[in-house]
C-alpha positions as semicolon CSV with decimal commas, in nm:
position;residue;x (nm);y (nm);z (nm)
1;M;1,242;-2,603;-2,886
2;S;1,009;-2,889;-2,990
3;D;0,849;-3,116;-2,733
4;M;1,070;-3,408;-2,629
5;V;0,893;-3,744;-2,669
6;R;0,977;-4,099;-2,572
7;V;0,794;-4,434;-2,539
8;I;0,837;-4,651;-2,231
9;G;0,763;-5,026;-2,236
10;R;0,590;-5,219;-1,961
11;D;0,932;-5,323;-1,829
12;G;1,034;-4,963;-1,768
13;R;1,276;-4,950;-2,058
14;V;1,292;-4,689;-2,330
15;L;1,157;-4,822;-2,662
16;M;1,204;-4,510;-2,875
17;T;1,261;-4,131;-2,862
18;N;1,236;-3,836;-3,094
19;S;1,537;-3,622;-3,200
20;A;1,448;-3,347;-2,955
21;F;1,468;-3,591;-2,666
22;D;1,797;-3,735;-2,793
23;E;1,947;-3,389;-2,823
24;R;1,849;-3,288;-2,471
25;F;1,889;-3,612;-2,276
26;G;2,065;-3,866;-2,494
27;Y;1,943;-4,219;-2,590
28;E;2,070;-4,572;-2,588
29;E;1,853;-4,865;-2,703
30;G;1,699;-5,050;-2,414
31;M;1,811;-4,805;-2,147
32;E;1,613;-4,783;-1,820
33;C;1,361;-4,493;-1,810
34;Y;1,561;-4,311;-1,538
35;T;1,908;-4,337;-1,692
36;P;1,882;-4,014;-1,911
37;F;1,821;-3,819;-1,593
38;H;2,136;-3,946;-1,420
39;Q;1,937;-4,143;-1,162
40;E;2,007;-4,488;-1,022
41;T;1,645;-4,586;-0,960
42;R;1,294;-4,498;-1,069
43;C;1,145;-4,168;-0,965
44;E;0,955;-4,172;-0,637
45;R;0,643;-4,122;-0,833
46;C;0,669;-4,298;-1,163
47;L;0,400;-4,164;-1,398
48;S;0,463;-4,427;-1,664
49;H;0,404;-4,703;-1,407
50;E;0,085;-4,533;-1,291
51;V;-0,038;-4,499;-1,649
52;M;0,039;-4,862;-1,718
53;L;-0,183;-4,963;-1,425
54;S;-0,465;-4,713;-1,466
55;G;-0,477;-4,660;-1,841
56;E;-0,541;-4,294;-1,774
57;T;-0,337;-3,988;-1,877
58;Q;-0,129;-3,830;-1,598
59;R;0,047;-3,489;-1,578
60;L;0,294;-3,323;-1,348
61;T;0,579;-3,070;-1,339
62;R;0,937;-3,195;-1,289
63;K;1,272;-3,042;-1,235
64;L;1,555;-3,212;-1,428
65;S;1,916;-3,092;-1,453
66;G;1,824;-2,733;-1,361
67;R;1,531;-2,712;-1,608
68;V;1,161;-2,732;-1,545
69;Y;0,937;-2,952;-1,755
70;S;0,566;-3,010;-1,793
71;V;0,541;-3,391;-1,837
72;T;0,231;-3,555;-1,988
73;V;0,219;-3,934;-1,992
74;S;-0,051;-4,108;-2,198
75;P;-0,125;-4,482;-2,241
76;L;-0,050;-4,659;-2,572
77;K;-0,306;-4,932;-2,617
78;D;-0,344;-5,232;-2,852
79;E;-0,655;-5,325;-3,044
80;G;-0,792;-5,495;-2,729
81;E;-0,755;-5,169;-2,531
82;K;-0,475;-5,317;-2,329
83;T;-0,202;-5,067;-2,232
84;I;0,119;-5,186;-2,384
85;A;0,339;-4,881;-2,335
86;A;0,337;-4,519;-2,217
87;V;0,406;-4,216;-2,425
88;E;0,589;-3,934;-2,236
89;V;0,589;-3,581;-2,364
90;F;0,831;-3,333;-2,205
91;R;0,777;-2,957;-2,261
92;D;1,041;-2,717;-2,128
93;I;0,854;-2,453;-1,929
94;T;1,157;-2,314;-1,738
95;L;1,107;-1,955;-1,850
96;D;0,734;-1,946;-1,773
97;Y;0,792;-2,128;-1,446
98;N;1,058;-1,882;-1,334
99;I;0,842;-1,585;-1,432
100;K;0,555;-1,726;-1,235
101;Q;0,773;-1,798;-0,933
102;N;0,915;-1,448;-0,940
103;L;0,567;-1,304;-0,963
104;L;0,455;-1,516;-0,669
105;M;0,755;-1,402;-0,468
106;Q;0,695;-1,034;-0,553
107;N;0,330;-1,066;-0,474
108;A;0,406;-1,232;-0,138
109;K;0,645;-0,949;-0,057
110;M;0,393;-0,687;-0,164
111;Q;0,122;-0,845;0,048
112;K;0,360;-0,852;0,346
113;D;0,436;-0,482;0,287
114;L;0,070;-0,402;0,261
115;Q;-0,009;-0,577;0,587
116;L;0,272;-0,389;0,761
117;A;0,152;-0,059;0,618
118;R;-0,203;-0,148;0,730
119;K;-0,081;-0,206;1,086
120;L;0,107;0,127;1,082
121;Q;-0,194;0,308;0,952
122;E;-0,429;0,148;1,201
123;A;-0,184;0,235;1,480
124;L;-0,193;0,596;1,371
125;V;-0,572;0,629;1,378
126;K;-0,620;0,403;1,679
127;G;-0,553;0,682;1,922
128;A;-0,692;0,965;1,708
129;L;-0,995;1,043;1,923
130;P;-0,897;1,241;2,229
131;K;-1,123;1,317;2,524
132;V;-1,262;1,662;2,471
133;G;-1,414;1,896;2,721
134;G;-1,715;2,115;2,657
135;D;-1,959;1,827;2,609
136;Y;-1,811;1,730;2,271
137;E;-1,819;1,369;2,163
138;L;-1,605;1,236;1,881
139;T;-1,670;0,910;1,696
140;A;-1,502;0,774;1,383
141;G;-1,532;0,491;1,135
142;F;-1,238;0,378;0,923
143;F;-1,314;0,117;0,656
144;P;-1,044;0,074;0,384
145;C;-1,158;-0,130;0,083
146;E;-0,817;-0,281;0,035
147;A;-0,543;-0,397;0,274
148;V;-0,439;-0,034;0,286
149;G;-0,648;0,262;0,200
150;G;-0,569;0,628;0,121
151;D;-0,811;0,769;0,377
152;I;-0,708;0,904;0,714
153;Y;-0,856;1,110;0,995
154;D;-0,719;1,281;1,300
155;C;-0,840;1,471;1,602
156;T;-0,599;1,659;1,831
157;V;-0,647;1,904;2,112
158;Y;-0,393;2,190;2,138
159;D;-0,469;2,384;2,461
160;D;-0,825;2,507;2,391
161;K;-0,833;2,420;2,017
162;L;-0,972;2,101;1,871
163;V;-0,827;2,034;1,528
164;M;-0,997;1,753;1,331
165;Y;-0,987;1,653;0,970
166;V;-1,053;1,378;0,717
167;A;-0,814;1,342;0,415
168;D;-0,820;1,121;0,112
169;V;-0,510;1,046;-0,099
170;S;-0,572;0,944;-0,459
171;G;-0,534;0,572;-0,534
172;H;-0,506;0,269;-0,305
173;G;-0,220;0,070;-0,162
174;V;0,106;0,144;0,017
175;M;0,189;0,481;-0,145
176;P;-0,147;0,652;-0,063
177;A;-0,132;0,514;0,294
178;M;0,218;0,653;0,343
179;L;0,111;0,992;0,205
180;A;-0,185;0,988;0,438
181;V;0,057;0,943;0,730
182;F;0,272;1,218;0,587
183;F;-0,031;1,450;0,575
184;S;-0,110;1,374;0,934
185;R;0,240;1,463;1,050
186;V;0,242;1,782;0,847
187;V;-0,087;1,902;0,992
188;R;0,049;1,840;1,343
189;A;0,363;2,029;1,260
190;A;0,161;2,327;1,134
191;C;-0,040;2,332;1,456
192;L;0,273;2,321;1,669
193;T;0,389;2,642;1,498
194;G;0,066;2,811;1,618
195;N;-0,126;2,791;1,290
196;F;-0,485;2,718;1,391
197;L;-0,667;2,879;1,102
198;P;-0,765;2,593;0,875
199;S;-0,665;2,771;0,553
200;E;-0,319;2,836;0,699
201;I;-0,286;2,470;0,801
202;L;-0,372;2,360;0,444
203;S;-0,131;2,614;0,293
204;Y;0,150;2,485;0,515
205;A;0,060;2,125;0,413
206;E;0,049;2,212;0,049
207;K;0,399;2,372;0,061
208;E;0,540;2,055;0,232
209;Y;0,362;1,834;-0,021
210;L;0,492;2,015;-0,326
211;D;0,849;1,984;-0,189
212;L;0,806;1,605;-0,241
213;N;0,799;1,650;-0,620
214;L;0,556;1,367;-0,679
215;S;0,378;1,274;-1,000
216;D;0,096;1,513;-1,096
217;S;-0,140;1,210;-1,095
218;I;-0,114;1,205;-0,715
219;Y;-0,309;1,444;-0,500
220;I;-0,457;1,487;-0,153
221;T;-0,805;1,615;-0,065
222;A;-0,887;1,718;0,286
223;F;-1,143;1,898;0,500
224;I;-1,022;2,059;0,826
225;T;-1,226;2,198;1,111
226;V;-1,083;2,382;1,412
227;I;-1,311;2,434;1,714
228;D;-1,236;2,687;1,991
229;L;-1,343;2,487;2,294
230;K;-1,383;2,805;2,504
231;T;-1,603;3,004;2,263
232;N;-1,750;2,710;2,060
233;R;-1,658;2,908;1,744
234;A;-1,564;2,673;1,460
235;A;-1,359;2,750;1,150
236;Y;-1,323;2,520;0,848
237;S;-1,148;2,495;0,516
238;N;-1,162;2,265;0,215
239;A;-0,888;2,126;-0,005
240;G;-1,068;1,965;-0,295
241;F;-1,300;1,749;-0,085
242;S;-1,572;1,624;-0,321
243;V;-1,819;1,526;-0,045
244;M;-1,939;1,823;0,156
245;P;-1,949;1,774;0,533
246;V;-2,292;1,816;0,679
247;I;-2,422;1,978;0,996
248;Y;-2,747;1,876;1,161
249;H;-2,916;2,097;1,421
250;E;-3,278;2,116;1,543
251;G;-3,420;1,941;1,234
252;N;-3,213;2,137;0,979
253;F;-2,926;2,014;0,761
254;E;-2,652;2,234;0,614
255;E;-2,378;2,119;0,382
256;L;-2,053;2,314;0,418
257;Y;-2,008;2,381;0,049
258;M;-1,672;2,540;-0,035
259;P;-1,512;2,506;-0,381
260;S;-1,138;2,455;-0,363
261;H;-0,845;2,274;-0,516
262;P;-0,670;1,964;-0,370
263;L;-0,311;1,953;-0,262
264;C;-0,139;1,905;-0,597
265;D;0,075;2,079;-0,849
266;W;-0,200;2,143;-1,103
267;F;-0,260;2,506;-1,010
268;G;-0,059;2,814;-0,928
269;E;-0,068;2,983;-0,587
270;E;-0,437;2,973;-0,511
271;E;-0,526;3,053;-0,153
272;F;-0,752;2,835;0,061
273;Q;-1,058;2,992;0,215
274;D;-1,210;2,979;0,564
275;G;-1,567;2,946;0,675
276;F;-1,708;2,997;1,027
277;F;-1,999;2,889;1,242
278;E;-2,097;2,849;1,604
279;F;-2,099;2,492;1,729
280;K;-2,426;2,492;1,924
281;K;-2,559;2,250;2,179
282;G;-2,722;1,949;2,009
283;M;-2,530;2,006;1,681
284;R;-2,395;1,707;1,487
285;M;-2,116;1,751;1,232
286;L;-2,020;1,471;0,990
287;I;-1,710;1,471;0,777
288;Y;-1,689;1,174;0,546
289;T;-1,527;1,051;0,223
290;D;-1,680;0,938;-0,104
291;G;-1,681;0,568;-0,007
292;V;-2,051;0,587;0,059
293;D;-2,214;0,385;-0,220
294;N;-2,339;0,603;-0,507
295;I;-2,315;0,924;-0,303
296;H;-2,254;1,132;-0,617
297;S;-2,509;0,963;-0,843
298;D;-2,813;0,867;-0,635
299;P;-2,995;1,141;-0,440
300;K;-3,167;0,877;-0,229
301;V;-2,836;0,778;-0,079
302;K;-2,777;1,126;0,060
303;D;-3,140;1,134;0,178
304;R;-3,085;0,816;0,377
305;L;-2,758;0,941;0,513
306;F;-2,929;1,255;0,639
307;E;-3,218;1,054;0,778
308;L;-2,975;0,845;0,987
309;L;-2,785;1,156;1,102
310;G;-3,105;1,329;1,206
311;K;-3,262;1,051;1,411
312;K;-3,432;1,174;1,729
313;E;-3,292;0,885;1,933
314;F;-2,937;0,924;1,814
315;S;-2,629;0,714;1,893
316;S;-2,296;0,804;1,728
317;R;-2,169;0,445;1,728
318;Q;-2,498;0,317;1,592
319;F;-2,491;0,578;1,317
320;I;-2,141;0,468;1,204
321;S;-2,255;0,106;1,212
322;E;-2,574;0,173;1,012
323;V;-2,398;0,375;0,745
324;R;-2,141;0,103;0,695
325;E;-2,404;-0,169;0,675
326;E;-2,649;0,013;0,451
327;L;-2,439;0,250;0,243
328;H;-2,102;0,073;0,219
329;S;-2,223;-0,281;0,151
330;K;-2,030;-0,318;-0,179
331;P;-1,718;-0,113;-0,112
332;E;-1,540;0,017;-0,421
333;D;-1,362;0,290;-0,229
334;D;-1,236;0,359;0,118
335;L;-1,489;0,500;0,363
336;T;-1,390;0,725;0,654
337;M;-1,638;0,901;0,880
338;L;-1,562;1,154;1,152
339;L;-1,859;1,261;1,370
340;C;-1,851;1,544;1,618
341;V;-2,154;1,591;1,844
342;K;-2,207;1,861;2,107
343;Q;-2,429;1,720;2,382
């Protein structure tokens, strides 16, 4: 519909209107400016009156008879630049206004859901570092780039077995966070059945994941390590983790390279593999996600990461802090780090 236009005199009466205004609101010669809107007095804020006094154009949004209008009021001046009337232009923006309000409501609800999911996720990882015997020290850093991230870590002791992992669900937001929680529960369920070989834990988790019948665009990558606290023998397995965990010991670094597929429905029944090593005194093991800035594209980033991990005077908490400050300064992805040190 065309814009609705009317001219208001200095006495507050309607001097003239266009046909669009007449059709929408009606018109009688000399009527008060508020009469078409079924009011008995002027609006609390009368734009025409303000324009008469200031000589400046004014705009606002008004609701009238269940519709929403953008109202622009401009001064009409004589040859001497004296304001003699005000021209009001009404534009019906009800549809756009309602769409915007619905979007704002949906966004507010989504933000509330995100904050709730964030609290749930933080509660899950808050107690994820148990006290471990055998001189093992566990430290973690969890830094989601959005209100809710798709990364998660967990460390649990079952009798004499320490099970620890870092997982990364594709995407960001509520769904990845909920899948991360799902993965955590599935891993714990696998361990409670007596499965302590990392490849068997991942196979169990993959079966449970496939039963969800999710979109093939969604997948989970994970790296799991199980340490026998009596023998210090460690076993590990990879599920599509793109950043290889690294072990530092006596000046040497070793990345636990193990090609594998993520938890997804892209492949057939491919088995996960296991690797083994002895967790020696003074050894430091870092499992981390690809939230480290440019970890795949800049070799200097990995060099710096190794330099921090191999410091002679080493503090686990300081290491986590330095990596976050130096190598996660412009976060484009979640960053999770899990560090296991044998004193």
